[in-house]
C-alpha positions as CSV (number, residue, x, y, z in Angstrom):
1,M,0.4,-0.1,0.3
2,A,1.4,3.2,-1.5
3,E,2.1,5.2,2.0
4,N,0.9,9.6,2.2
5,R,3.4,11.9,0.8
6,I,2.3,14.1,3.7
7,S,1.1,13.8,7.3
8,M,-2.2,15.0,9.8
9,Q,0.0,17.6,11.2
10,D,1.6,18.1,7.6
11,I,-2.1,19.4,6.8
12,A,-2.6,20.7,10.3
13,D,1.2,22.8,10.5
14,E,0.1,24.4,7.3
15,L,-4.1,25.4,8.0
16,G,-2.4,26.8,11.9
17,I,-4.2,24.3,13.9
18,S,-4.0,21.3,16.0
19,K,-3.8,17.3,14.3
20,V,-6.6,16.4,16.7
21,T,-9.3,18.9,14.5
22,V,-7.8,17.4,11.7
23,S,-8.8,13.9,12.5
24,K,-11.7,14.5,13.5
25,A,-12.4,16.9,9.9
26,L,-11.0,13.9,8.2
27,N,-12.7,11.3,10.0
28,D,-16.4,12.8,9.9
29,K,-16.5,13.9,13.6
30,D,-18.3,17.0,16.0
31,G,-16.4,19.7,17.0
32,V,-14.9,20.8,13.7
33,S,-17.1,24.5,11.5
34,D,-18.1,23.1,8.2
35,E,-15.9,26.1,7.0
36,L,-12.6,24.8,8.9
37,R,-14.3,20.7,7.6
38,E,-13.6,22.3,3.9
39,R,-10.3,24.1,4.1
40,I,-9.4,20.6,5.8
41,F,-10.2,18.1,3.2
42,Q,-9.0,20.7,0.0
43,V,-5.2,20.8,1.3
44,A,-5.3,17.0,2.2
45,E,-7.0,16.1,-1.6
46,R,-4.8,18.9,-2.4
47,E,-1.7,16.7,-1.8
48,D,-3.3,13.6,-2.6
49,Y,-3.2,12.5,1.2
50,K,-5.2,8.8,1.5
51,L,-8.8,9.5,3.0
52,P,-10.3,6.6,5.1
53,G,-12.6,5.3,3.1
54,Y,-15.7,5.8,5.8
55,G,-13.9,10.2,5.3
56,Q,-14.4,9.7,1.4
57,R,-16.4,12.2,0.5
58,K,-18.7,11.2,-3.1
59,A,-17.9,13.4,-5.8
60,R,-21.4,15.9,-5.8
61,K,-23.0,17.8,-8.2
62,V,-24.2,21.4,-8.7
63,G,-27.1,22.5,-11.0
64,I,-26.8,26.1,-11.9
65,I,-29.5,27.1,-13.0
66,M,-29.2,30.5,-15.0
67,S,-31.8,32.7,-17.4
68,E,-31.4,31.6,-21.0
69,R,-31.1,35.3,-21.6
70,F,-27.7,35.2,-19.5
71,N,-25.4,33.2,-21.5
72,S,-22.5,33.4,-23.4
73,R,-24.1,35.0,-26.8
74,S,-25.1,38.0,-25.0
75,D,-23.5,41.1,-23.6
76,A,-25.9,41.6,-21.4
77,G,-25.3,38.0,-19.8
78,K,-21.7,38.7,-19.5
79,F,-21.5,39.7,-16.1
80,Y,-23.3,37.1,-15.0
81,M,-21.1,34.4,-17.0
82,G,-18.0,36.2,-15.1
83,M,-20.0,34.6,-11.9
84,Y,-21.1,31.9,-13.3
85,E,-16.8,31.1,-13.9
86,S,-16.6,32.0,-10.0
87,I,-18.6,29.4,-8.8
88,I,-17.0,26.8,-11.3
89,T,-14.1,27.7,-9.9
90,E,-14.9,26.8,-6.0
91,L,-17.0,24.3,-6.9
92,R,-14.1,22.3,-8.2
93,L,-11.9,23.2,-5.7
94,A,-14.6,21.7,-2.8
95,S,-14.6,18.5,-5.7
96,C,-17.3,19.6,-7.0
97,T,-19.3,19.3,-10.4
98,G,-21.6,22.1,-11.7
99,I,-23.9,22.0,-14.9
100,M,-25.5,25.3,-16.1
101,I,-28.9,24.4,-16.8
102,T,-31.3,27.3,-18.7
103,P,-34.7,26.5,-18.5
104,N,-37.5,28.3,-20.6
105,I,-41.5,27.5,-21.1
106,T,-40.8,25.0,-23.4
107,S,-38.2,22.6,-22.2
108,L,-39.4,23.1,-18.5
109,D,-41.1,20.1,-17.9
110,Q,-38.8,18.3,-19.2
111,D,-35.8,20.0,-16.8
112,L,-37.7,19.9,-14.0
113,E,-37.8,15.8,-14.7
114,T,-34.0,16.1,-14.9
115,I,-33.4,17.4,-11.8
116,E,-36.0,16.1,-9.4
117,N,-36.0,12.8,-10.7
118,G,-32.7,10.5,-10.6
119,G,-30.2,11.8,-8.5
120,L,-29.1,13.6,-10.4
121,F,-27.6,16.6,-8.3
122,D,-26.6,17.1,-4.7
123,G,-27.7,20.6,-4.8
124,L,-28.9,23.5,-6.8
125,I,-27.5,27.3,-7.3
126,L,-30.1,29.9,-8.4
127,L,-28.3,32.6,-10.5
128,G,-29.9,35.8,-10.8
129,I,-33.5,37.0,-11.8
130,L,-35.5,33.5,-13.4
131,D,-39.2,34.1,-14.9
132,Q,-41.6,34.0,-12.7
133,V,-43.3,30.9,-13.3
134,I,-39.3,29.0,-13.8
135,R,-38.5,30.5,-10.4
136,K,-42.2,29.1,-8.9
137,K,-41.7,25.8,-9.7
138,V,-37.9,25.7,-9.5
139,D,-38.1,27.5,-6.0
140,M,-40.2,23.9,-5.1
141,I,-37.7,21.1,-6.0
142,K,-36.9,20.0,-2.6
143,L,-33.2,19.8,-3.2
144,P,-30.7,22.1,-1.0
145,K,-31.0,25.5,-2.4
146,V,-28.6,28.9,-2.8
147,Y,-30.1,32.2,-4.6
148,V,-27.6,34.6,-6.3
149,E,-27.9,38.1,-6.8
150,V,-31.5,37.7,-5.8
151,Y,-33.5,37.5,-2.6
152,D,-37.0,36.5,-1.4
153,E,-39.1,36.6,1.6
154,G,-40.3,33.8,0.5
155,H,-36.7,31.6,-0.3
156,N,-36.3,28.7,1.9
157,S,-32.2,29.8,2.2
158,D,-30.0,31.2,1.5
159,S,-29.0,34.4,-0.8
160,V,-25.7,35.7,-1.3
161,I,-26.5,38.7,-3.8
162,T,-24.0,42.5,-3.7
163,E,-25.2,45.0,-1.8
164,N,-26.4,47.3,-3.7
165,I,-28.2,49.8,-0.9
166,Y,-25.0,51.5,0.7
167,S,-23.1,51.6,-2.3
168,T,-25.6,53.0,-4.4
169,Y,-25.9,55.7,-1.0
170,A,-21.8,56.0,-1.7
171,M,-21.7,56.5,-5.6
172,T,-25.2,59.2,-4.9
173,N,-23.0,60.6,-2.3
174,Y,-20.0,61.0,-4.5
175,L,-22.2,62.8,-6.9
176,L,-22.9,65.5,-3.8
177,Q,-19.4,65.8,-2.8
178,N,-18.5,67.0,-6.7
179,G,-21.1,69.4,-6.5
180,H,-24.7,67.9,-7.8
181,T,-27.8,68.6,-5.7
182,D,-29.8,67.7,-9.3
183,I,-29.7,63.9,-9.4
184,G,-32.1,61.1,-11.2
185,F,-32.3,57.9,-11.4
186,V,-31.8,55.7,-14.1
187,G,-34.4,51.9,-13.8
188,T,-36.8,50.1,-13.6
189,I,-38.2,50.1,-9.9
190,G,-39.3,47.0,-9.1
191,A,-38.2,45.2,-12.2
192,T,-35.3,42.9,-9.9
193,T,-34.1,43.3,-6.6
194,S,-31.1,45.0,-7.0
195,I,-32.8,47.7,-8.9
196,T,-35.1,48.5,-5.8
197,D,-32.0,48.2,-3.5
198,R,-29.8,50.9,-5.3
199,F,-33.3,52.9,-5.9
200,L,-33.9,52.7,-2.0
201,G,-29.7,53.8,-1.6
202,Y,-30.4,56.7,-4.0
203,T,-33.8,58.5,-2.2
204,R,-32.2,57.8,1.2
205,L,-28.5,59.6,0.2
206,L,-31.3,62.6,-1.1
207,F,-33.5,62.4,2.1
208,E,-30.2,62.3,4.4
209,Q,-29.9,65.9,2.3
210,G,-33.2,67.2,2.6
211,I,-33.1,67.0,-1.2
212,H,-36.3,66.0,-2.2
213,T,-36.5,62.7,-5.1
214,R,-38.7,64.3,-8.4
215,K,-40.2,61.6,-10.4
216,D,-39.5,63.0,-13.8
217,W,-35.9,62.3,-13.1
218,I,-37.2,58.6,-12.7
219,I,-36.3,57.3,-16.0
220,P,-37.4,53.9,-16.6
221,D,-35.0,51.9,-18.7
222,R,-36.8,48.2,-18.8
223,S,-39.9,46.3,-19.2
224,M,-41.2,43.8,-15.7
225,D,-40.1,41.2,-17.7
226,G,-36.3,43.1,-18.2
227,I,-36.8,43.9,-22.2
228,P,-34.7,47.1,-22.4
229,V,-37.5,50.2,-23.1
230,D,-36.0,53.4,-25.4
231,L,-34.3,55.9,-22.5
232,K,-36.5,59.0,-22.0
233,L,-34.9,62.0,-20.7
234,P,-37.2,64.5,-19.4
235,E,-37.9,68.2,-20.5
236,D,-36.2,69.5,-17.5
237,M,-32.7,68.0,-16.9
238,P,-31.0,67.4,-13.5
239,T,-27.0,67.8,-13.5
240,A,-26.1,64.0,-13.1
241,F,-28.0,61.0,-12.7
242,V,-27.4,57.2,-10.7
243,C,-27.6,54.0,-13.6
244,N,-28.8,51.1,-11.9
245,C,-26.2,49.3,-14.2
246,D,-23.7,49.8,-16.2
247,E,-25.3,48.6,-19.2
248,T,-27.6,51.9,-18.9
249,A,-25.4,53.8,-18.0
250,F,-24.1,52.7,-21.7
251,R,-27.5,53.4,-23.2
252,L,-27.6,56.6,-21.5
253,L,-24.8,58.4,-22.5
254,K,-25.6,57.5,-26.1
255,V,-29.2,59.5,-25.7
256,L,-27.3,62.0,-23.8
257,K,-25.1,62.2,-27.1
258,Q,-27.9,62.3,-29.6
259,N,-29.9,64.7,-27.6
260,G,-26.5,67.3,-27.7
261,F,-25.3,67.1,-24.4
262,T,-22.0,66.8,-23.1
263,V,-20.4,64.1,-20.8
264,P,-19.5,65.0,-18.2
265,E,-19.1,68.7,-19.3
266,E,-23.2,68.8,-18.9
267,I,-24.1,65.8,-17.1
268,S,-22.9,63.8,-14.9
269,V,-23.3,59.5,-15.4
270,V,-22.8,56.6,-12.5
271,G,-23.6,53.3,-13.2
272,F,-23.0,49.4,-10.7
273,D,-21.0,46.5,-12.1
274,N,-17.7,47.6,-13.6
275,D,-18.5,45.1,-16.2
276,I,-17.7,45.2,-20.4
277,Y,-20.3,47.9,-20.4
278,A,-18.0,50.2,-17.8
279,R,-14.7,50.1,-20.5
280,L,-17.0,50.7,-23.6
281,C,-18.7,54.4,-22.7
282,D,-16.9,57.2,-23.6
283,P,-15.8,58.8,-21.6
284,G,-14.7,56.1,-19.0
285,L,-17.7,55.1,-16.4
286,T,-17.6,55.7,-12.6
287,T,-19.4,52.7,-11.5
288,V,-18.7,50.3,-9.0
289,A,-17.4,46.8,-9.3
290,V,-18.6,43.6,-7.7
291,N,-17.0,41.7,-6.1
292,V,-17.3,38.3,-8.0
293,E,-15.2,36.2,-6.5
294,E,-16.6,36.7,-3.4
295,I,-19.7,35.8,-4.2
296,G,-19.0,32.8,-5.6
297,K,-16.4,31.7,-2.6
298,V,-19.4,32.7,0.0
299,T,-22.0,30.5,-2.4
300,V,-19.7,27.8,-2.6
301,R,-20.0,27.5,1.2
302,R,-23.2,27.5,1.5
303,I,-24.4,25.2,-0.6
304,L,-22.0,22.6,0.9
305,H,-23.1,24.0,3.6
306,F,-26.4,23.0,2.7
307,M,-26.2,19.1,0.9
308,D,-24.1,18.4,4.1
309,H,-26.1,19.5,7.0
310,S,-30.0,18.8,4.8
311,T,-32.4,19.6,7.9
312,D,-30.7,23.2,8.2
313,K,-32.9,25.6,7.7
314,G,-31.4,29.1,5.7
315,G,-32.9,32.4,4.6
316,V,-30.3,34.5,5.3
317,V,-28.9,37.5,3.0
318,Y,-25.5,37.6,2.6
319,R,-24.4,40.9,1.5
320,I,-20.6,41.4,-0.4
321,P,-19.1,44.2,-0.6
322,G,-18.6,46.5,-4.2
323,K,-15.9,48.9,-4.2
324,N,-16.1,52.1,-6.1
325,V,-14.0,53.0,-9.4
326,F,-13.5,56.4,-10.1
327,R,-13.3,57.1,-13.9
328,D,-13.7,60.0,-15.8
329,S,-17.7,60.1,-16.3
330,V,-18.1,62.8,-13.3
331,V,-16.4,66.8,-12.8
332,K,-17.1,68.5,-9.8
333,R,-19.5,72.0,-10.4
334,K,-18.6,74.7,-9.8
């Protein structure tokens, strides 16, 4: 029999823990947190440590359910594809397999049968907004689930989202610090939880500063089903706009220029996501960078927890902070 390349003590030394803790984790004993247990298994598997039969984990499969409109063929889907790739990377590190599923109304019944029957999946990750009919049926599947970039009071599991409210609050405050008090918002309120939360951050800052929110400065950017709509500028223009995402900011810049406005000299614009559209904008877009890597790590950590503890009830919303990225789309008013 081949000997182990490393010992339990080697694993313990690398992680700064005791050999007893390593032994408990590898032998499926109580007294070790889920996060630490996962780290111990990752080191053991990386170094080809021969696990005892009762400590060997079977390879688990996780279905990642995403709307077909976010697939890689769509520019609008590049943000979600980046998040998908981050989740896949973390699943591999945890010795799990991730399989994408993009159900639509036509394929829904067959997809649900595939998911529910035959023990194909050990858990599900729901990535982004799904069509309402699809989402309700997927919610009812009795498998461990984690929701990403969406949350709902009806969810019986955890959600992992970008911290939207205070990130947009800070970005709106950045406009205020640059002398802008007439600030509009571009996004269809209620279309997604992200847009609604970002609107709340915008309105909270204005409320705290005693600035009235004007209805004609709130511009819808999509239907309630997520289909883009034409951006209609108000007759009386603000000096700055907060956009709910970079794609919308990119579209707004085009409309502003078509109507004779210069950015940022006359109108300043900020976005959210720091995706490809932020770099396509001219001038470069000031925006909030989503921490995709951390979202992937937390998502996989939570789905592993629920697959290991199927009786645990979730419902916690994990909010991952972003980072402000300052470019040239904002000018300081004199």
